[in-house]
Each structure stands twice: as structure tokens, then as C-alpha cells.
N, C-alpha and C positions, 0 to 999 in steps of 0.2 A: 069738332076745335081740334088742331093738331096740338101734339106736346111738344116734340120736337122732331126734326130731322136731322138726318146724317149722310155726307157723302165724304169719300175717296178721291186722294189726289194722286196722279203720278208721281208727281212733282211736289212734296208738301212744303218744303219750305218756300217755294215760287209761290205756290196759293195761298200759303198763310200770309204772306207779304201782300198779296191781292187783297183778302178778306179784311185782314189788319185796317189797311187804308180805306176802301169800298164800305166798309161796315162800318167804321169810323164817324163816317158823314152822315150816318143813320142813329148816333151814340148807340149803335151794339158793339161791344166790347169784348174780348175774350174776356171769361169768367172764372174756366175752370182748367188745366190740362193735365193730361191722364199719360204716365211714362209707360212703355212697352213690359216695364217691371211692375209695374200695377196691376196693368189689364191683361197679362199674359202676352202678349205682342204687338198691340199697335200702338200709336203713338196719335192721340187726340188732343184738339182743342174746344172748349166748350163757349160758343159766342151768346151775348144775351144781351139782357138790360133787368135793372129793377132785382137782381140778383138771381136770375133763372136764365141758365143755359138754353137755348132751344135751336139753335142751329151748330152741329157738331162738324169738324174736318178731323178729318184722318188718313195716316199713309197706307197706303198699299194703291192697288189699281184701283182707275175712276170705276163708276157703277155702274156705269151705260150714259150712252148719249141719251137724248130727249128729256133729259133731267130739266125743270123749270122751278126756279127759286123766288118767291116774290117777298120782299121786306116791306114793311110799312113805314112809311117817311111821315115824319111830323109835319112837313111844309114842303112847297114847291121847292121852295132854297136847296130844302134837306135833299131833293130827288136831282139837283142840277149838280148837288156836292159829291154825291153817291158817283156820279158819272162821270163825272172829272177826275176824282179819285181812282175812282175803278180802270180809268186808261191808263191814267199817270203810272198805275201800279200793274200795268200788263192784259189788262183786259181789252177784249177787242167790240169796237162797238157793234149793237144790233137793233138800236132804235134808241135818237137822240132823244132828251128831254122834251116832253111835249102832250100836249092833250092828247087823248082817244076818246074821243064822244061816241066812238062806237061801243063802248064798254058802257060808258054813262058819261051825262054832261062835265062833271069836273074829274073824271079820272086824267090824272096826270103823273106819267111815267118814263123810266129809262129802263132801257135795256143793254145790257152786256154780257159778251161771252168770257167765263173766267179761263183761267192759262189750260183748263181741259175741255172746254167747251162748251160748260153747261151755262145755258141761258138764265140769265140774276137780273132780275128788275127790282127799280124801289118804286113805291107806289104813294100817292098821296090821291084821298078820297078827298080832302076839301074845298071849297071853292077860292083861296088862293094860297 
């Protein structure tokens, strides 16, 4: 089980706007903000649900191409909402919402690239 993941952003404000919009569609919200004074250098936002941040965005350079992050969506409608919110917030299409039966018969997902080119997915595993 993964406790949390963190990524860096080349343009923190732009990436924050992207994740604020895209993750809100999945009911994932900013829960904690750390300032450079608190951390000794970096600015970070902890996104999560149920009081627990599990996805961290920080300023600084992106940590590398090839990163893939998948967020669980509660429904197929939430996958659709994530996709549209992400594109409206500056994301780029990497796979429109739809079934991916090569993973399993109910795998419904959408993929976008964030402002730094990170492959971000929302996935619903239920049959509806």
C-alpha cells in the first residue's frame, strides 16, 4: 500500500490550478499547505480525502518524465468530470474517458498530461 506520493512542478501556481480543478472532480481537495518557512525551502500542497493528504505537489523542478499517477474515482461520471476539468485547467489529452477492457472488463479511465507532462489518470473499477 502506498502512503503518499509527491511530485515537483516547474510552475507551481499553474500546476496547483490544474490539480485543484482536476482532483476536485474526484472529491480530492487540498488539505494541508506547507510554506518555505516551515519546510526550510519548499512550498507544498497536500491533497487528499478523509483528512489524510496522500498526493503532494511542491515547487521546484519536476522530478522526471515517465511518472504516472492514478487516482481512484468513485464513479464513471467522476472520471468524465476529472477529464473535462483537467483539460479546462490546462491539461493535455492522453486518453479520453472509456473502458480499457485489456486491464479488466470494468476498467473505466481517462488520462491527461499535467503542465509538466506527468501522466495523470482517474480510474473507476465498478461496472457503472
